[in-house]
N, C-alpha and C positions, 0 to 999 in steps of 0.2 A: 912295729908291723906297718905294712902299707895297705891303704885302701884302694890305691890306683897304681896300676903298672902301666907305664908308657913304654911300649916296645918298638924297636927298629930306630936307629939313630940317624938315618939319612936326613931328616928334617930336624930332629931333636938336638943335633950338634950345634945348629944355629942358635937354639934356645939356650944351651949350656954356655956358649961363647958370650952370651949377655949376662952371665952370672946368676941365671935363674935357679931357684930352689923352692920347694914348697912341702911343708909337713904333710905326711901321709902319701906322698908321691914317690915313686922309684922309677928311674930310667934304666932299661936293660937293653942289651943288644939282641939281634935276632939269633945269634948262636949261644947266648948265655944260658946256663942251665937253669931249669925251672925248679923251684923249691916250693913245697907245700905251704900255703898260707891261708888260714881261714878268715883273715880280715879282709882280703881283697874283694871288692864289689865291682870294680870297673877295670877292664883291660882295654888299652887303645893300641892299635896296630896300624901300620902303613901297608906293609906287604906280607908279613910273616903269616903262615898258615896257623889257624886255630882249630885243633882237634882234640881227641880224647885226652891226650896228655895234659893240656891246659885245663880242661874241665875237672880232671881228677886233682890237679894241683890246687885249684881254687873252688872249693865246694860251695862257697857262698857267693860266687860270681853272679852278678845281676845283669850287667850290660857290657857289650863289647862295642867300642866306638872306633869305627874305621876312618882313618884320616885319608879318605879317598872318595871317589864316586861309585865304586863297585865293591862288593863283599864276597866275590867267588873264592877268596881265601879262607873263608869261614865255612865250617861244616855246619850247614843250616839244620840238618836233621838232629844233630847232637844239641845244637842251641835250643831247638824246640823241646827236646827230651829234657833237658836240664832247666827249662823255663829261663833262659837267658835271652834278653832283648838285643837287637843289633841295630845300630844307626851308623849312617854315613855323614860325614861333615860337608861333603860336597864342596871342597875348598877353592876349586879353580873353575867354577862354572863359566864366569865371564871370559877368562883367558882362553878357554877351549872353544867357546863360541866365536870368539874373535879370530882364532886360528883358522877355523872353518871358513869364515868369511874371507880371510886373506888368501885362501887357496883359489879363490875365484869361482863363484856360484852363478848359475844362470838365473833367469827370472822365475821359472817355475820349478819349485824344488819339492821332492818327496823326501820327508824326514822319517826315517825308520827308527823310532824311539821317541816316546813323548814325555821324557823325564825332564829334569831341570835343564840340562844342557840343550836338548832339542828345543825346549820352549824359549830359552834365552837366544838361541840362534834365530828362531822365527821372529822374535822381538827385534833383533838387530837387522835382519834381512829386509831389504827394501822391496823385494819382489814378492811372489805368491808362495806361501809355504803350506804344505799339507802335512800334518803330523799324524803318524799312525803308531799306535801302541804295538810293542814287539809281540804281544800275544794275539794281536789281530792278524788274520791272514790277508795280505794285500796281493791280489792276483797279478797286477800289471803295473809297470811304471811308464807304460806308453803315454806319450803326451807330455811328460816332464822332460826337462833338460838336464837336471842334476838329481842324483840320489845321495843323500847324507845319511850315514849310518851313525846314530848316537845311542843305540840300544844297550841295555845292561846285557851281560853274558846270556847266551841262549844255548839250548841243548843241541839244536841243529842250526846250520847257517840260514840267515834270512835273506842273504843276496842269492837268489835262486835262478835257474834257467827260465822258469816260468815267468818270474817278475821282470827279467831282462828281455823277454820276447817283445819286439816292437820298439824297444827303448833305444834312444841314441842320445849320448851325452856323457857327462863326467860322473865319477863316483868319488866321494870323499868319506872316509871312515875314521872315527876316533874311538871305536869300540874294540873289545877284545878280538883276537884272531878267530875264535870260535864262531863268530857272527858271519864270517866270509869264507866261503869254499874257494881256495886258490885256483883250483882247476876251472871252476865255473867262471871266475873273473878273467882267467887267461883266455878261455874260449870266447868270451864276450869282447875281449880286446882284439882278438884274431878276426872275429866276425864283423867287427866294426860298430858293435852295439855301445861299447865303452871307449870313448876317445882318449880319456885320461883318467887315471886312478891315483888319488893321493891317500896314502895309508899311514896313519899314525902308528898303528901296530900291524904287523903282518906275520902269519905263521912261517916258520922256516921251511916247511914242506912246500916246494913249489915256488919259493920266493925268488930264487935265481932266475927261473924261466920268466917270471913276471917282469923282473927288472930288466932283463935282456930285451923285452919288447920296446924299451925306450918310452913307454907310455904309462908305466906304473912307477910311482915314487914312494919310497919307504923312509920314514923320518925318525924311527927308533923311539917312539913314545916320548915326544917333547911337547905336545900340544898343550900340556898342562902349565907350561911356562917355566919349568926349572926352579932351581933354588932361589932364584929372586922372588919367588912367590911366597917364601916363608917370611911374611911380614908380621908386624905386631898384631894386625887384624887376624891373620891366619891363626895365631896362637890364642888371641883373646876369644875367638869363636870356638876354638877347640876346648878351652877351659870352661867356657860357658856350658857347652854341651855336656861336658863331664860332670860339672856341678849339678846340672838338672838331673842327671842320672843318679847321682848320690842322694837326691831327695825324692827319688821314685817319680817318673814322669806319669802324669795321668794319660790314659789312652787317648790317642788321636790329637794329642796337643802339640806334639812335635813332628813337623813334616819331614824331618830328616830320618825318621824311624823306618826301617825296611822289615824288621821282625819285631813285633810287639811282644812284651812279656805280661804275664798275669801277676799282679801284686799278691803276694802271700798274705792270708788274713792276719797273720801274727806280725807282719812288718808294721813298724811305727809310721 
């Protein structure tokens, strides 16, 4: 039986091509049937959704390790219900921050999202960066020449008409489409508030109209660097994170944790 399930083969095919194998680990595809296994303690995914079916199949699951920067594919409420922790490996922080810099940023930048990528960007940026947590309401981007969106997924768009009032400059986003309302962005381009928009991800609704302005550029989610990012370091860090999960992480000791779990008093 397996203690660790590695799901999604997009990056794992690189690992398999190197002849990798490890006792207690099983690699499965996103469409493979899930079978009940009481030995599984860690599931790692890249993009597959984790919901009731997974929690039912693995009743002793302790941790979900996301090989990504976000975890919107995980049903957070169910994870809390079943006391399953969630962590993100954040594998491409530097590549994404460099991608933002390469788009061409101004001197005074408002960064919406104060996570790892936002902080790394601010570290690389030679100008002035103001980082704002996505939960903080920031009323106006007036006085800034660039808005950079690095936020985790939000329930409502954070690029709002109120924020853009009085703003003139560029917008660069590496966040999920839910962070940006396409109609708001389109209106801002037409009104002259946004002179250029570089979007790593962009909702399909209203995308055509944005691209037709000639001022909005959609990249199809490539900021993370592509398959060339699947280095030995990528996998070394992944297995380090999994190994620490298997021995039960103490609270607050791993900064990659996005949802902590409470250790059962009967656990060794």
